[in-house]
N, C-alpha and C positions, 0 to 999 in steps of 0.2 A: 869305749875300748874297741871291741870288734863287732861290727854289724854287717851281716852278709848282704848288703844292699844291692850289689850287682848280680847276685845269684838268686835273688828272690823275685818271683813273678809278681809284678804290681797289680795284675788283674785277679789272680786266684790265690796268691800267697804261697804257692809251691816253692820249696827251696831245692835248688839243684845241689846234689851232693858234692860233686867235684867239677871244676871248670878251670882249665889253664888260662893264664892271663892273656895269651895270644888270641883267645876266642873273643871276638868283639861283638858278634851278634849270635843270638841263640833263640830257639823256638821251644816254648813250654809245651807240656802235654795238653794244656787247654787250647792250644792252637795259636796263641799270640806270639809273634816274633818280636824280640826285644833287641834294641841297641843297648849294649851293656852299660854305657855311661848314662844314657837317658833313663834306663830302668833304675839305676842307682839314685839318680836325682829324684825320681818320683817316690821311691821308697824312703829316702831321707826326708823329703818334704812331709810325707805322711807321718813319719815318726816325730818330726818336729811339731807338727800340728797337734798330734796326740798329747805331747808334753804340754803344749800351750793350753789346750782345752781341758785336759784331765788333771794337769798338775803332776802327772806321773813322770818318773824318770826312766830313761832307757839304759842307764848305767846302774850297776849294783850300788846300793846305798851304803855310805860310810858315815862314820861319826866325825864331827869336827873336833878340834882340840878342846873346846869347852863342853864336849859330850852332847852337843845338840845334833839332831838329825840334819842331814844335808838336804832334806826335802823342802819344798816350798812351804812356808808357813804364813799364816795370816799375820798382818802387823798387829802389834799389841795396841790396845786402845788406851789412850791416856785419859786419866780422870782430870777434870778441871780443878 
């Protein structure tokens, strides 16, 4: 849904409260200067890698129509 990828410092994790869309570069309190698009790309990559490694989701969990969780599940093992 909504992930503040362009307002999140990819170095220290600080989230900027407000930032108009016309601001294309910004400097975090930790001293790192970010290009807004590059910062968003770094943060989205990190979120995607966390999902891949941990199996965790970045979206709120919902149930599917058959009442199963939408989270990644291990495949069922078939008996011979």
